[in-house]
C-alpha positions as semicolon CSV with decimal commas, in nm:
position;residue;x (nm);y (nm);z (nm)
1;X;10,877;13,761;18,352
2;X;10,626;13,340;18,319
3;X;10,260;13,400;18,321
4;X;10,054;13,250;18,632
5;X;10,007;12,896;18,631
6;X;9,631;12,767;18,644
7;X;9,447;12,566;18,846
8;X;9,260;12,483;18,555
9;X;9,469;12,219;18,341
10;X;9,581;12,344;17,950
11;X;9,425;12,272;17,652
12;X;9,706;11,975;17,605
13;X;9,702;11,874;17,933
14;X;9,277;11,816;17,865
15;X;9,310;11,653;17,555
16;X;9,606;11,416;17,823
17;X;9,306;11,366;18,104
18;X;9,074;11,272;17,778
19;X;9,291;11,017;17,665
20;X;9,340;10,848;18,005
21;X;8,943;10,951;18,123
22;X;8,910;10,654;17,815
23;X;9,199;10,392;18,008
24;X;9,439;10,394;18,221
25;X;9,702;10,349;18,326
26;X;9,858;10,377;18,023
27;X;10,277;10,380;17,923
28;X;10,395;10,727;17,815
29;X;10,403;10,543;17,397
30;X;10,004;10,477;17,383
31;X;9,973;10,813;17,547
32;X;10,168;10,959;17,262
33;X;10,047;10,720;17,037
34;X;9,664;10,835;17,131
35;X;9,754;11,207;17,117
36;X;9,845;11,142;16,736
37;X;9,642;10,969;16,586
38;X;9,381;11,256;16,740
39;X;9,581;11,548;16,600
40;X;9,690;11,406;16,269
41;X;10,042;11,501;16,326
42;X;10,380;11,381;16,523
43;X;10,398;11,457;16,813
44;X;10,785;11,464;16,989
45;X;10,797;11,090;17,298
46;X;11,019;11,409;17,505
47;X;10,722;11,618;17,423
48;X;10,469;11,341;17,606
49;X;10,618;11,263;17,879
50;X;10,732;11,640;18,016
51;X;10,351;11,700;17,979
52;X;10,282;11,427;18,196
53;X;10,535;11,534;18,464
54;X;10,422;11,836;18,500
55;X;10,058;11,721;18,531
56;X;10,216;11,424;18,799
57;X;10,363;11,741;18,940
58;X;9,977;11,932;18,932
59;X;9,860;11,700;19,119
60;X;9,622;11,551;18,787
61;X;9,804;11,152;18,692
62;X;9,903;10,924;18,926
63;X;10,253;10,711;18,779
64;X;10,332;10,417;18,865
65;X;10,749;10,267;18,749
66;X;10,623;9,913;18,512
67;X;10,935;9,822;18,475
68;X;11,154;10,039;18,281
69;X;10,909;10,286;18,201
70;X;10,589;10,431;18,433
71;X;10,226;10,425;18,359
72;X;9,985;10,717;18,435
73;X;9,703;10,733;18,573
74;X;9,408;11,082;18,584
75;X;9,410;11,152;18,958
76;X;9,110;11,359;18,879
77;X;8,791;11,255;18,789
78;X;8,590;11,446;18,466
79;X;8,339;11,562;18,689
80;X;8,550;11,747;18,904
81;X;8,729;11,926;18,619
82;X;8,466;12,027;18,424
83;X;8,337;12,176;18,791
84;X;8,611;12,392;18,836
85;X;8,596;12,478;18,433
86;X;8,241;12,613;18,485
87;X;8,259;12,762;18,809
88;X;8,520;12,945;18,672
89;X;8,317;13,057;18,286
90;X;8,037;13,075;18,513
91;X;8,231;13,397;18,741
92;X;8,459;13,546;18,482
93;X;8,180;13,607;18,226
94;X;7,778;13,572;18,369
95;X;7,849;13,711;18,714
96;X;7,745;13,447;18,927
97;X;7,478;13,357;18,758
98;X;7,410;12,999;18,572
99;X;7,032;13,111;18,452
100;X;7,217;13,416;18,232
101;X;7,507;13,125;18,106
102;X;7,233;12,871;18,004
103;X;7,010;13,137;17,821
104;X;7,333;13,176;17,612
105;X;7,410;12,823;17,596
106;X;7,092;12,799;17,420
107;X;7,095;13,118;17,193
108;X;7,428;13,012;17,064
109;X;7,428;12,634;17,011
110;X;7,192;12,352;16,823
111;X;7,041;12,148;17,057
112;X;6,835;11,829;16,876
113;X;6,491;11,728;17,034
114;X;6,640;11,465;17,327
115;X;6,892;11,696;17,480
116;X;6,603;11,924;17,560
117;X;6,396;11,637;17,718
118;X;6,670;11,566;17,922
119;X;6,693;11,978;17,970
120;X;6,346;11,990;18,085
121;X;6,323;11,663;18,349
122;X;6,608;11,812;18,481
123;X;6,499;12,108;18,547
124;X;6,212;11,972;18,688
125;X;6,355;11,714;18,946
126;X;6,599;12,030;19,036
127;X;6,247;12,202;19,082
128;X;6,088;11,988;19,313
129;X;6,429;12,000;19,588
130;X;6,391;12,297;19,591
131;X;6,017;12,265;19,642
132;X;6,116;12,026;19,893
């Protein structure tokens, strides 16, 4: 029995979206070339076409016929995808607690001084917004 589809992109779908968020629209051959340079291994042209068409069917991509080929562009924004994945992770792993998730992140990953400064600014801004 096939496993149910996810509302979130798979790892390969995310790689394709990253390529297209950087530059779009692109024909299949350009998407394939960029993926191959990242993966440093050959990918079958037919596999890339199949993935792009699956992503189009899922609503992740737009496609437009240009001459004899299709050009693909993202239909979803990076912040939409990130938000959905973060919400899912927050709910499933941290019981809906943003502070538990942030504390875990800060305890387990290196955060440089510039990033800490940005986080302090964000926390200050969010605190002021809640006080209003």
